FISE-768342 format. One line per field, with one value per residue: x, y, z of N, C-alpha, C in turn; residue number from 1. Coordinates in nm, 2 decimals, always signed. Layout:
REM FISE-768342
n_xx = (X, ...)
n_yy = (Y, ...)
n_zz = (Z, ...)
ca_xx = (X, ...)
ca_yy = (Y, ...)
ca_zz = (Z, ...)
c_xx = (X, ...)
c_yy = (Y, ...)
c_zz = (Z, ...)
resi = (NUM, ...)
This chain:
REM FISE-768342
n_xx = (+0.08, +0.19, +0.38, +0.22, +0.08, +0.30, +0.39, +0.17, +0.18, +0.42, +0.35, +0.14, +0.29, +0.47, +0.28, +0.19, +0.42, +0.63, +0.79, +0.76, +0.51, +0.17, -0.01, +0.12, +0.13, -0.13, -0.13, +0.05, -0.08, -0.30, -0.28, -0.38, -0.40, -0.13, -0.05, -0.20, -0.08, +0.18, +0.13, +0.05, +0.28, +0.46, +0.66, +0.86, +0.95, +1.05, +1.25, +1.41, +1.49, +1.64, +1.84, +1.96, +2.06, +2.24, +2.41, +2.51, +2.56, +2.40, +2.11, +1.91, +1.94, +1.84, +1.78, +1.76, +1.79, +1.75, +1.48, +1.36, +1.42, +1.28, +1.02, +0.97, +0.98, +0.77, +0.54, +0.55, +0.51, +0.25, +0.11, +0.15, +0.01, -0.24, -0.29, -0.35, -0.63, -0.75, -0.66, -0.78, -1.05, -1.07, -1.01, -1.23, -1.43, -1.38, -1.44, -1.71)
n_yy = (-0.12, +0.12, +0.16, +0.20, +0.43, +0.61, +0.59, +0.71, +0.96, +1.06, +1.06, +1.25, +1.47, +1.50, +1.55, +1.80, +1.98, +1.94, +2.01, +1.84, +1.75, +1.69, +1.88, +2.11, +2.37, +2.46, +2.47, +2.66, +2.90, +2.87, +2.85, +2.73, +2.45, +2.38, +2.53, +2.41, +2.15, +2.21, +2.30, +2.06, +1.91, +2.04, +1.97, +1.81, +2.02, +2.21, +2.06, +2.03, +2.29, +2.33, +2.14, +2.23, +2.48, +2.40, +2.23, +2.39, +2.63, +2.84, +3.00, +3.03, +2.82, +2.52, +2.19, +1.91, +1.64, +1.63, +1.70, +1.48, +1.26, +1.33, +1.35, +1.09, +0.96, +1.09, +1.02, +0.75, +0.69, +0.80, +0.62, +0.39, +0.43, +0.46, +0.20, +0.05, +0.10, +0.00, -0.27, -0.36, -0.34, -0.51, -0.76, -0.78, -0.80, -1.04, -1.23, -1.25)
n_zz = (+0.00, +0.08, -0.12, -0.35, -0.28, -0.27, -0.54, -0.66, -0.55, -0.66, -0.93, -0.93, -0.85, -1.07, -1.27, -1.19, -1.16, -1.34, -1.66, -1.87, -1.84, -1.94, -1.85, -1.79, -1.91, -1.86, -1.58, -1.52, -1.55, -1.39, -1.07, -0.83, -0.78, -0.77, -0.54, -0.34, -0.35, -0.27, -0.01, +0.11, +0.08, +0.25, +0.44, +0.30, +0.13, +0.31, +0.42, +0.20, +0.16, +0.40, +0.37, +0.14, +0.22, +0.41, +0.27, +0.05, +0.17, +0.13, +0.19, +0.01, -0.17, -0.32, -0.25, -0.43, -0.38, -0.10, -0.10, -0.24, -0.08, +0.16, +0.06, -0.03, +0.22, +0.36, +0.21, +0.21, +0.48, +0.51, +0.34, +0.48, +0.72, +0.61, +0.52, +0.75, +0.84, +0.61, +0.60, +0.83, +0.76, +0.54, +0.67, +0.85, +0.67, +0.56, +0.75, +0.75)
ca_xx = (+0.00, +0.28, +0.44, +0.11, +0.06, +0.42, +0.39, +0.07, +0.23, +0.52, +0.27, +0.08, +0.40, +0.51, +0.17, +0.17, +0.53, +0.74, +0.77, +0.71, +0.37, +0.07, -0.09, +0.22, +0.09, -0.25, -0.11, +0.13, -0.18, -0.40, -0.19, -0.45, -0.36, +0.01, -0.05, -0.25, +0.02, +0.29, +0.09, +0.05, +0.42, +0.55, +0.77, +0.97, +1.00, +1.13, +1.38, +1.50, +1.55, +1.74, +1.96, +2.03, +2.13, +2.35, +2.51, +2.56, +2.59, +2.32, +1.97, +1.82, +1.97, +1.73, +1.84, +1.66, +1.81, +1.68, +1.33, +1.32, +1.42, +1.17, +0.90, +0.95, +0.96, +0.64, +0.43, +0.56, +0.45, +0.11, +0.06, +0.15, -0.10, -0.37, -0.30, -0.40, -0.77, -0.79, -0.64, -0.89, -1.18, -1.06, -1.02, -1.36, -1.52, -1.35, -1.50, -1.86)
ca_yy = (+0.00, +0.24, +0.18, +0.25, +0.58, +0.68, +0.61, +0.80, +1.10, +1.10, +1.09, +1.38, +1.58, +1.51, +1.62, +1.94, +2.06, +1.91, +2.07, +1.74, +1.71, +1.75, +1.99, +2.21, +2.50, +2.50, +2.49, +2.78, +3.01, +2.83, +2.80, +2.68, +2.31, +2.39, +2.58, +2.30, +2.04, +2.26, +2.30, +1.92, +1.87, +2.15, +1.91, +1.79, +2.15, +2.27, +1.98, +2.06, +2.43, +2.32, +2.07, +2.32, +2.58, +2.33, +2.18, +2.49, +2.74, +2.95, +2.97, +3.02, +2.70, +2.42, +2.06, +1.81, +1.51, +1.64, +1.70, +1.35, +1.17, +1.37, +1.32, +0.95, +0.93, +1.14, +0.95, +0.61, +0.69, +0.82, +0.50, +0.29, +0.46, +0.43, +0.06, +0.00, +0.08, -0.09, -0.41, -0.40, -0.35, -0.64, -0.87, -0.79, -0.84, -1.18, -1.31, -1.27)
ca_zz = (+0.00, +0.08, -0.26, -0.44, -0.24, -0.31, -0.68, -0.70, -0.52, -0.76, -1.05, -0.91, -0.85, -1.21, -1.35, -1.15, -1.16, -1.44, -1.79, -1.96, -1.80, -2.04, -1.79, -1.74, -1.96, -1.80, -1.44, -1.51, -1.54, -1.28, -0.96, -0.71, -0.75, -0.73, -0.41, -0.25, -0.34, -0.19, +0.13, +0.15, +0.09, +0.31, +0.51, +0.20, +0.08, +0.42, +0.43, +0.09, +0.19, +0.50, +0.32, +0.04, +0.30, +0.48, +0.18, -0.03, +0.25, +0.08, +0.24, -0.11, -0.25, -0.32, -0.26, -0.49, -0.31, +0.02, -0.13, -0.28, +0.04, +0.25, -0.02, -0.02, +0.36, +0.40, +0.14, +0.26, +0.61, +0.49, +0.29, +0.59, +0.81, +0.53, +0.51, +0.87, +0.84, +0.49, +0.64, +0.93, +0.69, +0.47, +0.77, +0.90, +0.56, +0.53, +0.85, +0.73)
c_xx = (+0.09, +0.34, +0.34, +0.09, +0.18, +0.43, +0.29, +0.11, +0.33, +0.45, +0.21, +0.18, +0.45, +0.41, +0.16, +0.30, +0.63, +0.70, +0.72, +0.57, +0.27, -0.01, +0.00, +0.17, -0.03, -0.22, -0.02, +0.03, -0.27, -0.32, -0.25, -0.41, -0.22, +0.02, -0.09, -0.15, +0.14, +0.26, +0.09, +0.19, +0.51, +0.67, +0.89, +1.03, +1.09, +1.26, +1.47, +1.57, +1.66, +1.86, +2.03, +2.11, +2.25, +2.46, +2.58, +2.60, +2.51, +2.18, +1.87, +1.84, +1.86, +1.80, +1.74, +1.67, +1.73, +1.53, +1.29, +1.32, +1.31, +1.04, +0.87, +0.92, +0.81, +0.53, +0.44, +0.49, +0.30, +0.05, +0.06, +0.03, -0.24, -0.39, -0.36, -0.55, -0.82, -0.77, -0.75, -1.02, -1.18, -1.07, -1.16, -1.46, -1.50, -1.42, -1.65, -1.89)
c_yy = (+0.13, +0.27, +0.24, +0.40, +0.66, +0.70, +0.71, +0.95, +1.15, +1.13, +1.22, +1.49, +1.60, +1.59, +1.77, +2.03, +2.05, +1.97, +1.97, +1.69, +1.77, +1.87, +2.11, +2.35, +2.55, +2.54, +2.61, +2.90, +2.99, +2.77, +2.74, +2.54, +2.30, +2.43, +2.48, +2.19, +2.09, +2.26, +2.15, +1.87, +1.97, +2.09, +1.88, +1.92, +2.22, +2.19, +2.01, +2.20, +2.42, +2.25, +2.15, +2.42, +2.52, +2.29, +2.29, +2.62, +2.87, +2.92, +2.97, +2.90, +2.60, +2.28, +1.96, +1.68, +1.52, +1.63, +1.55, +1.25, +1.20, +1.34, +1.17, +0.91, +0.97, +1.05, +0.80, +0.60, +0.71, +0.69, +0.39, +0.31, +0.44, +0.28, -0.01, -0.01, +0.00, -0.23, -0.45, -0.42, -0.48, -0.76, -0.89, -0.84, -0.99, -1.27, -1.34, -1.37)
c_zz = (+0.00, -0.05, -0.36, -0.41, -0.29, -0.46, -0.73, -0.66, -0.62, -0.89, -1.04, -0.91, -0.99, -1.29, -1.31, -1.18, -1.28, -1.58, -1.89, -1.94, -1.91, -1.98, -1.75, -1.78, -1.89, -1.65, -1.42, -1.48, -1.42, -1.17, -0.84, -0.68, -0.71, -0.58, -0.31, -0.24, -0.26, -0.04, +0.19, +0.17, +0.15, +0.38, +0.41, +0.15, +0.18, +0.43, +0.32, +0.10, +0.29, +0.45, +0.22, +0.11, +0.37, +0.38, +0.10, +0.05, +0.21, +0.12, +0.12, -0.20, -0.22, -0.34, -0.31, -0.42, -0.18, +0.01, -0.16, -0.16, +0.13, +0.19, -0.01, +0.12, +0.40, +0.34, +0.18, +0.39, +0.60, +0.43, +0.39, +0.68, +0.74, +0.52, +0.63, +0.87, +0.72, +0.53, +0.74, +0.86, +0.61, +0.56, +0.82, +0.79, +0.53, +0.63, +0.83, +0.63)
resi = (1, 2, 3, 4, 5, 6, 7, 8, 9, 10, 11, 12, 13, 14, 15, 16, 17, 18, 19, 20, 21, 22, 23, 24, 25, 26, 27, 28, 29, 30, 31, 32, 33, 34, 35, 36, 37, 38, 39, 40, 41, 42, 43, 44, 45, 46, 47, 48, 49, 50, 51, 52, 53, 54, 55, 56, 57, 58, 59, 60, 61, 62, 63, 64, 65, 66, 67, 68, 69, 70, 71, 72, 73, 74, 75, 76, 77, 78, 79, 80, 81, 82, 83, 84, 85, 86, 87, 88, 89, 90, 91, 92, 93, 94, 95, 96)
């Protein structure tokens, strides 16, 4: 479950932010979805800012590696916690 949630999060991130996305031109003009995704992923963005400042000595530097590691950790944990109620539901459904 964690891997599925993580893959979905990477897909959504690619669709919203990357230039190769089919929605890139649309989302340049309509930033609401981008803003929501940044708020959801505030922890990885903060980690990337901190690692960029630590590694490069520049507070404005952005560390892609720090972002990717924090992004993976965040969505893996979210997927793990989502799998608990799903597993309970499937176990209760199997007993009937």
